[in-house]
C-alpha positions as CSV (number, residue, x, y, z in Angstrom):
1,X,17.8,13.2,5.8
2,X,18.2,10.4,3.3
3,X,19.3,11.3,-0.6
4,X,16.4,8.9,-1.7
5,X,13.0,9.6,-3.7
6,X,9.6,9.9,-1.4
7,X,7.5,6.6,-1.4
8,X,3.7,6.5,-0.7
9,X,0.8,6.0,-2.9
10,X,-0.1,8.8,-0.5
11,X,3.1,10.8,-0.8
12,X,4.9,11.2,-4.0
13,X,8.4,13.3,-4.6
14,X,8.5,16.1,-3.0
15,X,8.3,19.3,-4.7
16,X,9.0,22.9,-4.2
17,X,5.3,23.8,-3.1
18,X,2.4,22.2,-2.6
19,X,1.0,25.2,-4.6
20,X,3.4,25.3,-7.3
21,X,1.7,22.4,-9.3
22,X,-0.8,23.0,-12.1
23,X,-4.4,23.9,-10.7
24,X,-5.9,25.5,-13.1
25,X,-8.7,22.9,-13.8
26,X,-10.6,22.9,-10.6
27,X,-13.2,23.9,-9.2
28,X,-12.3,28.2,-9.6
29,X,-13.2,30.7,-6.6
30,X,-15.6,32.2,-9.2
31,X,-18.2,29.3,-10.2
32,X,-18.1,27.2,-6.9
33,X,-21.5,28.3,-5.3
34,X,-22.3,28.4,-1.2
35,X,-24.5,26.1,-0.2
36,X,-27.3,27.9,-0.4
37,X,-26.9,29.1,-4.0
38,X,-27.1,24.8,-4.4
39,X,-30.0,24.5,-2.2
40,X,-31.9,28.0,-2.8
41,X,-32.7,28.2,1.5
42,X,-30.8,30.6,3.3
43,X,-28.6,29.0,6.2
44,X,-28.2,25.6,3.9
45,X,-25.3,23.3,5.7
46,X,-23.3,22.4,3.1
47,X,-20.6,19.3,3.2
48,X,-17.7,18.6,0.6
49,X,-16.2,14.7,1.3
50,X,-13.4,14.8,0.4
51,X,-12.1,11.6,-1.4
52,X,-8.5,10.6,-1.3
53,X,-8.8,6.9,-0.6
54,X,-11.9,5.0,1.4
55,X,-13.3,5.0,-2.1
56,X,-16.4,3.5,-1.7
57,X,-20.2,5.1,-0.5
58,X,-21.2,2.1,2.1
59,X,-18.9,1.6,5.2
60,X,-18.1,5.4,4.9
61,X,-18.2,7.2,8.1
62,X,-17.7,11.0,6.5
63,X,-20.1,10.2,3.7
64,X,-22.7,9.1,6.3
65,X,-22.2,12.1,8.6
66,X,-22.5,14.6,5.3
67,X,-26.1,13.1,4.8
68,X,-27.1,12.9,7.9
69,X,-26.1,16.2,8.7
70,X,-26.0,18.6,5.4
71,X,-28.6,20.0,3.1
72,X,-25.9,19.5,0.5
73,X,-23.5,16.8,0.1
74,X,-20.6,17.2,-3.0
75,X,-18.3,14.3,-3.2
76,X,-15.0,15.5,-4.3
77,X,-12.2,14.0,-5.7
78,X,-8.9,15.9,-6.4
79,X,-6.2,15.0,-9.1
80,X,-3.1,15.6,-7.5
81,X,-0.5,16.2,-10.1
82,X,2.3,15.4,-7.8
83,X,1.2,11.5,-8.0
84,X,2.5,11.8,-11.9
85,X,4.9,12.2,-13.4
86,X,9.0,11.8,-12.6
87,X,7.3,12.6,-9.4
88,X,5.0,10.0,-8.4
89,X,6.5,6.2,-7.0
90,X,3.5,3.9,-8.3
91,X,3.6,2.2,-11.6
92,X,1.2,2.3,-14.6
93,X,-0.7,-0.2,-13.8
94,X,-1.5,0.9,-10.0
95,X,-2.9,4.3,-11.6
96,X,-4.8,2.5,-13.8
97,X,-6.3,0.6,-10.9
98,X,-7.3,3.7,-9.5
99,X,-8.0,5.5,-12.2
100,X,-10.6,2.8,-12.6
101,X,-11.9,3.0,-8.9
102,X,-12.5,6.4,-9.4
103,X,-14.4,5.9,-12.9
104,X,-16.9,3.8,-10.8
105,X,-17.5,5.4,-7.5
106,X,-18.6,8.6,-9.8
107,X,-20.8,5.8,-11.0
108,X,-21.3,5.2,-7.7
109,X,-22.8,8.3,-7.0
110,X,-24.2,9.0,-10.5
111,X,-26.9,6.3,-8.7
112,X,-27.4,7.6,-5.2
113,X,-31.1,8.1,-4.6
114,X,-30.6,11.9,-4.0
115,X,-32.1,15.2,-6.1
116,X,-28.8,16.0,-8.1
117,X,-28.0,19.8,-9.0
118,X,-24.8,19.5,-11.3
119,X,-23.1,23.1,-12.6
120,X,-20.9,23.3,-14.6
121,X,-18.1,25.0,-14.4
122,X,-15.7,27.0,-16.7
123,X,-11.6,25.8,-16.5
124,X,-9.2,26.9,-18.4
125,X,-8.5,23.2,-19.7
126,X,-5.1,24.6,-21.6
127,X,-3.4,25.0,-18.4
128,X,-2.8,20.9,-17.9
129,X,-2.5,20.4,-21.1
130,X,0.6,22.9,-21.1
131,X,2.2,20.7,-18.9
132,X,1.5,17.2,-20.2
133,X,2.5,15.7,-23.0
134,X,-1.9,15.1,-24.2
135,X,-4.4,17.5,-24.2
136,X,-7.7,16.4,-22.0
137,X,-9.8,16.5,-24.9
138,X,-8.1,13.6,-25.7
139,X,-9.7,10.3,-24.4
140,X,-8.4,6.8,-25.5
141,X,-10.6,3.9,-27.2
142,X,-11.9,2.0,-24.6
143,X,-12.9,-2.0,-25.3
144,X,-13.3,-2.5,-21.4
145,X,-17.8,-2.8,-20.7
146,X,-19.7,0.3,-19.6
147,X,-19.3,-0.8,-16.2
148,X,-15.7,-1.1,-16.3
149,X,-14.9,1.6,-18.0
150,X,-12.5,5.1,-17.5
151,X,-15.1,7.2,-18.3
152,X,-17.3,7.6,-15.7
153,X,-21.4,8.6,-15.7
154,X,-22.8,9.5,-18.3
155,X,-24.7,12.1,-15.7
156,X,-21.8,12.3,-13.2
157,X,-22.1,12.0,-9.7
158,X,-18.4,12.7,-8.0
159,X,-17.1,16.3,-8.7
160,X,-13.6,16.1,-9.8
161,X,-11.1,18.8,-9.9
162,X,-7.4,18.7,-10.6
163,X,-5.1,20.5,-8.5
164,X,-3.3,21.1,-5.5
165,X,-6.1,19.7,-2.7
166,X,-5.4,22.5,-0.2
167,X,-6.0,25.3,-3.1
168,X,-8.9,23.4,-4.2
169,X,-10.1,22.8,-0.8
170,X,-9.4,26.5,0.2
171,X,-12.5,27.7,-2.3
172,X,-14.6,25.7,-1.2
173,X,-14.0,26.7,2.6
174,X,-14.3,30.0,1.4
175,X,-17.3,29.7,0.2
176,X,-19.2,28.2,3.5
177,X,-18.8,24.2,2.7
178,X,-17.4,22.2,5.5
179,X,-15.4,19.4,4.3
180,X,-15.3,16.0,5.5
181,X,-12.9,13.0,4.9
182,X,-11.2,9.6,6.4
183,X,-8.6,10.4,7.7
184,X,-5.9,7.7,6.3
185,X,-2.4,6.4,7.7
186,X,0.4,8.4,5.7
187,X,3.3,10.0,5.7
188,X,5.7,13.4,4.7
189,X,4.1,14.5,1.5
190,X,0.8,13.3,2.7
191,X,1.5,14.3,6.0
192,X,2.6,17.7,4.5
193,X,0.0,18.2,2.1
194,X,-2.8,17.3,4.8
195,X,-0.9,20.0,7.5
196,X,-1.5,22.1,4.8
197,X,-5.0,22.1,4.6
198,X,-5.5,22.4,8.1
199,X,-3.8,25.4,8.2
200,X,-6.1,27.0,4.9
201,X,-9.2,25.2,5.5
202,X,-9.1,25.9,9.3
203,X,-12.1,24.9,11.7
204,X,-14.0,23.8,7.7
205,X,-12.1,20.8,7.4
206,X,-12.6,17.0,9.7
207,X,-10.7,14.0,9.5
208,X,-12.7,11.2,10.5
209,X,-11.5,8.4,11.9
210,X,-13.5,5.8,11.4
211,X,-11.4,2.9,9.7
212,X,-10.9,1.2,13.3
213,X,-7.1,2.5,14.1
214,X,-6.8,4.2,17.2
215,X,-5.6,8.4,17.1
216,X,-5.1,11.2,19.9
217,X,-4.1,8.5,22.3
218,X,-0.4,8.9,23.6
219,X,-0.5,4.6,23.6
220,X,-2.9,3.5,21.2
221,X,-2.0,-0.2,22.0
222,X,-4.0,0.6,25.7
223,X,-7.0,-2.0,25.4
224,X,-6.3,-2.5,21.4
225,X,-7.7,-5.7,20.4
226,X,-11.0,-5.3,22.2
227,X,-11.2,-1.5,20.4
228,X,-10.5,-3.5,16.8
229,X,-12.7,-6.5,18.1
230,X,-15.4,-3.6,18.9
231,X,-15.5,-2.2,15.7
232,X,-14.7,-5.1,13.2
233,X,-18.1,-6.8,14.5
234,X,-20.3,-2.7,14.7
235,X,-22.9,-2.1,11.9
236,X,-21.3,-0.8,8.9
237,X,-21.7,3.0,8.3
238,X,-24.5,3.6,5.5
239,X,-25.4,6.9,4.5
240,X,-29.1,7.1,5.0
241,X,-29.9,8.7,1.6
242,X,-33.8,7.8,0.9
243,X,-34.2,9.4,4.4
244,X,-33.0,12.6,4.4
245,X,-33.4,15.6,3.0
246,X,-30.1,16.0,1.1
247,X,-29.0,17.3,-2.2
248,X,-26.5,16.0,-4.0
249,X,-23.9,18.5,-5.4
250,X,-22.0,18.2,-9.0
251,X,-19.9,20.6,-9.8
252,X,-18.4,19.8,-13.5
253,X,-15.2,20.7,-14.2
254,X,-14.6,18.5,-17.8
255,X,-12.0,16.3,-15.8
256,X,-12.5,13.0,-16.1
257,X,-10.6,10.0,-15.0
258,X,-10.0,8.5,-18.7
259,X,-8.6,12.6,-19.8
260,X,-6.2,12.4,-16.5
261,X,-5.2,8.7,-18.0
262,X,-4.5,10.0,-21.3
263,X,-2.7,13.8,-20.2
264,X,-0.2,11.4,-18.7
265,X,0.2,8.5,-20.7
266,X,-0.7,6.4,-18.6
267,X,0.2,3.1,-20.7
268,X,0.7,-0.2,-18.1
269,X,2.5,-2.9,-19.3
270,X,1.6,-5.3,-16.3
271,X,-0.2,-8.4,-16.9
272,X,-2.7,-10.3,-14.8
273,X,-4.1,-7.3,-12.9
274,X,-7.7,-7.4,-11.8
275,X,-10.1,-4.3,-12.3
276,X,-10.5,-1.7,-10.4
277,X,-14.4,-1.7,-9.8
278,X,-16.6,-1.7,-7.4
279,X,-18.1,-5.0,-9.1
280,X,-15.4,-6.3,-9.3
281,X,-14.4,-6.3,-5.7
282,X,-17.7,-7.3,-4.9
283,X,-17.0,-10.4,-7.0
284,X,-14.2,-11.3,-5.9
285,X,-15.5,-11.5,-2.1
286,X,-18.4,-13.6,-3.4
287,X,-15.9,-15.9,-5.1
288,X,-13.4,-16.2,-2.1
289,X,-16.2,-17.0,0.5
290,X,-17.2,-19.8,-1.9
291,X,-13.7,-21.3,-2.2
292,X,-12.4,-20.4,1.4
293,X,-11.8,-23.8,2.1
294,X,-8.7,-24.3,0.5
295,X,-6.9,-20.9,1.5
296,X,-4.8,-22.4,4.7
297,X,-3.0,-25.0,2.4
298,X,-2.3,-22.9,-0.8
299,X,-1.0,-19.6,0.2
300,X,2.6,-20.2,0.7
301,X,3.9,-21.8,-2.4
302,X,3.5,-19.2,-4.9
303,X,1.7,-20.9,-8.3
304,X,-1.0,-22.4,-5.5
305,X,-1.3,-18.5,-4.0
306,X,-2.6,-16.5,-7.0
307,X,-5.9,-18.5,-6.8
308,X,-6.1,-19.7,-3.0
309,X,-5.5,-16.2,-1.9
310,X,-8.5,-13.6,-1.5
311,X,-7.3,-11.2,-3.9
312,X,-8.5,-8.3,-2.7
313,X,-5.8,-6.4,-1.1
314,X,-6.0,-3.9,-4.2
315,X,-9.8,-2.9,-3.4
316,X,-9.0,-2.9,0.4
317,X,-6.0,-0.8,-0.1
318,X,-7.9,1.9,-2.4
319,X,-10.9,1.2,-0.1
320,X,-13.1,-0.1,-2.5
321,X,-14.1,-2.4,0.3
322,X,-13.3,-1.7,3.9
323,X,-11.7,-3.8,6.4
324,X,-15.1,-4.2,8.1
325,X,-17.2,-5.1,5.0
326,X,-14.5,-7.9,4.1
327,X,-14.5,-9.5,7.3
328,X,-18.3,-9.5,8.2
329,X,-18.4,-10.8,4.6
330,X,-16.6,-13.9,5.6
331,X,-17.4,-14.1,9.2
332,X,-21.4,-14.0,8.2
333,X,-21.4,-15.7,5.3
334,X,-18.6,-18.4,5.0
335,X,-18.5,-21.8,6.1
336,X,-16.8,-22.2,9.6
337,X,-13.6,-23.6,8.6
338,X,-9.6,-23.5,9.9
339,X,-9.7,-20.6,6.2
340,X,-12.4,-18.3,7.8
341,X,-10.4,-18.2,11.2
342,X,-6.6,-17.4,9.1
343,X,-8.4,-15.4,7.0
344,X,-10.0,-12.9,9.3
345,X,-7.3,-13.0,11.9
346,X,-5.3,-11.9,9.4
347,X,-7.8,-8.8,8.5
348,X,-6.2,-7.7,12.1
349,X,-2.9,-7.7,11.2
350,X,-4.2,-5.7,8.3
351,X,-5.1,-3.3,10.9
352,X,-2.6,-4.1,13.2
353,X,0.4,-2.4,10.5
354,X,-1.6,0.5,9.7
355,X,-1.9,0.9,13.1
356,X,1.6,1.3,13.2
357,X,2.0,4.0,10.8
358,X,-0.8,6.1,12.6
359,X,1.5,5.9,15.6
360,X,4.6,7.1,13.6
361,X,4.7,8.4,10.2
362,X,8.8,7.7,9.8
363,X,8.6,3.6,9.0
364,X,8.4,5.0,5.2
365,X,12.4,6.6,5.2
366,X,13.9,6.4,8.9
367,X,14.8,3.1,10.7
368,X,12.3,2.5,14.0
369,X,15.7,1.8,15.8
370,X,18.4,4.5,15.9
371,X,21.0,2.0,16.3
372,X,20.0,0.8,12.8
373,X,19.4,4.1,11.0
374,X,22.0,3.5,8.4
375,X,21.1,-0.4,8.2
376,X,23.8,-1.6,5.0
377,X,24.6,1.6,3.9
378,X,28.1,1.1,3.5
379,X,26.9,-1.9,2.2
380,X,25.4,-0.1,-1.3
381,X,26.2,-2.3,-4.8
382,X,24.3,-1.1,-7.6
383,X,25.2,-4.0,-9.8
384,X,23.7,-6.3,-6.7
385,X,20.8,-3.8,-6.4
386,X,20.4,-3.8,-10.3
387,X,20.2,-8.0,-10.3
388,X,18.1,-8.2,-7.4
389,X,15.9,-5.8,-9.4
390,X,15.8,-7.4,-12.9
391,X,15.2,-11.1,-11.4
392,X,19.0,-12.1,-12.3
393,X,20.6,-13.1,-9.3
394,X,21.1,-16.6,-10.0
395,X,19.0,-18.1,-6.7
396,X,16.0,-19.1,-9.3
397,X,13.4,-18.9,-6.5
398,X,14.8,-15.1,-5.6
399,X,14.9,-14.6,-9.9
400,X,11.2,-15.8,-10.3
401,X,9.6,-13.7,-8.0
402,X,11.1,-10.3,-8.8
403,X,10.0,-11.6,-12.6
404,X,6.6,-12.1,-11.9
405,X,6.3,-8.7,-9.4
406,X,7.4,-6.8,-12.4
407,X,5.6,-8.7,-14.9
408,X,1.6,-8.5,-13.0
409,X,2.4,-6.5,-9.7
410,X,2.0,-8.8,-7.5
411,X,3.5,-11.7,-4.9
412,X,2.0,-14.0,-2.3
413,X,3.8,-13.3,1.2
414,X,6.4,-16.0,1.7
415,X,7.8,-14.5,-1.9
416,X,7.6,-11.1,-0.8
417,X,9.3,-11.9,2.7
418,X,11.7,-14.3,0.9
419,X,13.1,-11.1,-1.4
420,X,13.4,-9.2,1.4
421,X,15.3,-11.0,3.5
422,X,17.7,-11.8,0.6
423,X,17.6,-8.2,-0.3
424,X,18.6,-7.3,3.1
425,X,20.2,-9.8,4.9
426,X,22.7,-11.8,1.5
427,X,23.0,-9.1,-0.6
428,X,23.2,-6.8,2.3
429,X,21.4,-3.7,0.7
430,X,19.7,-0.4,2.5
431,X,16.4,-1.6,3.1
432,X,14.1,1.5,1.9
433,X,15.6,1.0,-1.9
434,X,14.1,-2.0,-1.8
435,X,10.9,-1.0,-0.4
436,X,10.5,2.0,-3.0
437,X,10.9,-0.9,-5.8
438,X,8.1,-2.8,-4.5
439,X,5.8,-0.1,-3.6
440,X,6.6,1.5,-7.0
441,X,5.3,-2.3,-8.7
442,X,2.9,-3.6,-6.4
443,X,-0.6,-3.1,-7.2
444,X,-2.1,-3.7,-3.9
445,X,1.0,-1.6,-1.9
446,X,-0.2,-0.5,1.2
447,X,2.3,1.7,3.0
448,X,0.9,0.9,6.0
449,X,1.8,-2.5,5.1
450,X,5.1,-2.9,2.8
451,X,7.0,-0.5,4.8
452,X,6.5,-1.5,8.4
453,X,7.0,-5.3,6.6
454,X,10.5,-4.2,4.9
455,X,11.5,-2.9,8.6
456,X,10.9,-6.2,10.1
457,X,12.2,-8.8,7.9
458,X,15.2,-5.7,8.2
459,X,15.6,-6.5,11.6
460,X,15.6,-2.9,12.4
461,X,13.5,-2.7,15.3
462,X,15.1,-4.5,17.6
463,X,13.3,-7.6,18.1
464,X,14.9,-10.4,19.2
465,X,13.9,-13.1,16.7
466,X,14.3,-12.3,13.3
467,X,14.5,-14.6,10.1
468,X,16.4,-15.4,7.1
469,X,14.8,-16.9,4.5
470,X,16.9,-19.3,2.4
471,X,15.2,-19.4,-1.1
472,X,17.0,-23.2,-2.5
473,X,15.0,-24.5,0.5
474,X,11.9,-22.6,-1.1
475,X,12.1,-24.4,-3.8
476,X,12.4,-27.9,-2.5
477,X,9.6,-26.9,0.1
478,X,7.0,-24.5,-2.6
479,X,8.2,-25.9,-5.7
480,X,9.9,-29.1,-6.1
481,X,8.1,-29.6,-9.6
482,X,9.4,-26.6,-10.9
483,X,6.4,-24.9,-11.9
484,X,7.2,-21.6,-11.1
485,X,10.4,-21.2,-11.8
486,X,9.9,-22.3,-15.3
487,X,6.9,-19.9,-15.7
488,X,8.8,-17.0,-14.9
489,X,12.4,-18.2,-15.8
490,X,11.9,-20.2,-18.8
491,X,15.4,-20.7,-19.8
492,X,15.6,-23.1,-17.1
493,X,12.7,-25.1,-18.0
494,X,15.2,-27.4,-19.5
495,X,16.9,-28.3,-16.5
496,X,15.8,-31.4,-15.0
497,X,14.1,-30.0,-11.9
498,X,16.9,-31.9,-9.4
499,X,18.6,-28.8,-10.1
500,X,16.5,-26.5,-9.9
501,X,17.5,-25.6,-6.4
502,X,21.0,-24.8,-7.6
503,X,21.4,-24.3,-11.0
504,X,25.6,-23.5,-10.7
505,X,26.0,-27.1,-9.6
506,X,24.4,-28.4,-12.7
507,X,26.5,-31.5,-14.3
508,X,28.3,-30.1,-17.8
509,X,27.1,-32.7,-19.4
510,X,24.0,-32.1,-18.2
511,X,23.7,-28.9,-19.5
512,X,25.5,-29.6,-23.1
513,X,22.2,-32.5,-23.3
514,X,19.8,-29.7,-22.1
515,X,21.0,-26.7,-24.4
516,X,21.3,-24.3,-21.0
517,X,25.0,-23.0,-20.3
518,X,24.8,-21.6,-16.3
519,X,26.8,-18.5,-16.7
520,X,25.9,-17.1,-19.9
521,X,22.1,-18.5,-20.3
522,X,21.5,-18.1,-16.7
523,X,23.9,-16.4,-13.9
524,X,25.6,-18.2,-11.5
525,X,25.3,-16.9,-8.0
526,X,26.3,-13.0,-7.4
527,X,27.0,-14.3,-3.5
528,X,28.0,-16.7,-2.1
529,X,24.5,-17.6,0.5
530,X,26.9,-19.4,3.4
531,X,29.5,-16.4,3.5
532,X,27.1,-13.6,3.7
533,X,24.7,-14.8,5.9
534,X,27.4,-15.9,8.7
535,X,28.9,-12.6,8.1
536,X,25.3,-11.0,8.7
537,X,24.4,-13.0,11.6
538,X,28.4,-12.1,13.3
539,X,27.5,-8.5,12.8
540,X,23.8,-8.3,14.2
541,X,25.1,-10.5,17.4
542,X,27.2,-8.1,18.3
543,X,24.9,-4.8,17.9
544,X,21.6,-6.4,18.9
545,X,22.1,-5.8,22.4
546,X,22.2,-1.7,22.2
547,X,19.3,-2.1,19.8
548,X,17.3,-3.8,22.0
549,X,17.7,-1.6,24.9
550,X,16.8,1.4,23.0
551,X,13.3,0.0,23.2
552,X,12.8,1.0,26.5
553,X,13.1,4.5,25.0
554,X,9.4,5.4,24.9
555,X,9.8,7.6,22.2
556,X,11.2,4.2,20.4
557,X,8.7,2.4,21.8
558,X,6.2,4.4,20.6
559,X,7.1,3.9,16.8
560,X,7.7,0.2,17.1
561,X,3.8,-0.1,18.4
562,X,4.2,-3.7,19.0
563,X,1.1,-5.3,19.9
564,X,2.0,-5.8,23.5
565,X,2.6,-1.7,23.5
566,X,4.8,-0.1,25.8
567,X,5.4,-3.1,28.2
568,X,6.2,-6.1,25.3
569,X,9.4,-2.6,24.4
570,X,10.3,-3.3,27.8
571,X,10.1,-6.5,28.3
572,X,12.9,-6.8,25.0
573,X,15.4,-4.3,26.4
574,X,15.5,-5.8,29.6
575,X,15.8,-9.7,28.1
576,X,18.0,-8.4,25.4
577,X,19.7,-5.0,26.0
578,X,23.0,-4.5,27.8
579,X,23.4,-2.7,31.1
580,X,26.2,0.0,29.5
581,X,25.0,3.2,29.5
582,X,23.4,4.8,26.5
583,X,26.3,6.2,24.5
584,X,26.3,8.3,21.7
585,X,28.3,5.9,19.9
586,X,25.5,3.9,20.4
587,X,23.2,6.2,18.7
588,X,25.6,6.4,15.7
589,X,26.4,2.4,14.6
590,X,26.1,1.7,11.1
591,X,23.7,-1.2,10.4
592,X,26.4,-2.2,8.0
593,X,27.2,-3.9,11.3
594,X,23.3,-4.7,12.2
595,X,20.8,-7.5,12.0
596,X,20.1,-10.9,10.8
597,X,17.5,-13.1,10.5
598,X,17.0,-16.6,12.1
599,X,16.5,-18.9,9.3
600,X,14.8,-21.4,12.3
601,X,11.9,-19.2,12.1
602,X,10.6,-19.7,8.7
603,X,7.8,-22.3,10.4
604,X,6.6,-19.1,11.7
605,X,5.1,-17.7,8.9
606,X,1.4,-19.5,9.8
607,X,0.7,-16.4,12.2
608,X,1.5,-13.5,9.8
609,X,1.7,-14.7,6.4
610,X,-0.2,-15.5,3.0
611,X,-3.1,-13.2,3.0
612,X,-1.7,-11.2,6.3
613,X,0.0,-8.5,5.1
614,X,-0.5,-7.1,1.7
615,X,-2.7,-9.7,0.3
616,X,-5.7,-9.7,2.7
């Protein structure tokens, strides 16, 4: 196992024990009533709807099932301390977005047309305060509108706990509640947490597959496209509050998103970050439908992409909107045009990459192809990594993108792919370091997309066609006037545009006239691009046949989860794999001898680019 931090929104860094985290400020065993005690009748049926992602009430199958089948429904969210402090791997801006989404969900439940029973829990807040710098009683001044506030509803609709989810959920299970939750792609900590919940709750917990992904089949890709298209066009699930004889139950614990925000000193510094509320999500969707005609021609250039792309990705990631809701809104309300078809295709790709994580949770920390397991490990150079993270590589398009990522938490797909390619193929650094950095900073980081895309860009799967992005070419193609570069690299603004693709070639006389000294005001390239690219190609060509051959193994084909299934994997192995017998040496090849991508495939971005992954 690598010495690296765990990383995804469901997978914070490991703790010694799931139950070692503080769990005092959660519904206590003594104060959790039985469903019958809430309903006032014998043998009442009670459902807890446990929200993790899928932070919505519409097209939420767990909630729909609970409302239609229960006498009492208790919507629940548990703030897990493992996601905070040094243990988590999310920037404060993404945490703030999540807190806003929880407060917004609370307001939705408070407005639900159902009779509500509320009880107050006597939970000792001091135990949380003892482990955090602030007391839960402390909140911040909030200048946002009431609809965007972190404080939630004046009369809560959502039961909010704090602590180890298995411990909290077990208290409800012990009192006769059945827990329903939407299954979600996850790995490492998240998978162990969910397994622990199953262990402690037994038959009282059900993980419901309601997101269009295939679970429980040996080969998920059999008829996958048909399955997804059918799901996308089915009517969204709607909880029948008005016709069901259901009581909503709220256990007031004193925990609010604002209190958690203050207790952990969540202080975002990023700019241009969207607000995580359902109202803002709906506004963004309506706006995008109106301007979708401009989508196809403006998603590659980074300066144009911020306005041209949908901006829906963080709302999809946290589940304020479902993929199906967006798909149907765009299909039904947008005018028929190329932009509509491109975007709905990319929503299918969103499901495609999340299906990969469902099929194999190891995407976040293990190379799909065992030949590539130690990809670039022996080339690890902390100084090159830091130059990339800080936007100080001497390649302006890369540096502008990396500074934009740190400042705003967003990049369009082409810039994400270019910087990943540069990190792995030119700087030749281990892919997982870059993937973790993206995941930390991206507001919309979807684990099933971020890590599968990084492995795809890195070449750790064994596919025959890859790509290497040339960041100098990207300047000429997508920022010829230098608007993007000069915005994020103001030190280069005085240079003529003709030198922005390679500032190190600016004549000294021009540098003097402009007042810019390359090497002082802006770094020279940290590596020789052409030499590094050729060296990487040479290593890849030597070892790709062994990697391709591995795809014929069923367990590796399942990891790869190609849209064409096992047949596609076997086809690659047959065409590109060598004929030698498997050997221990093949399985131990260092990926310092691994992959390069095909720069000629740059034009293929139209198949998956723009909004097709993290930017849907």
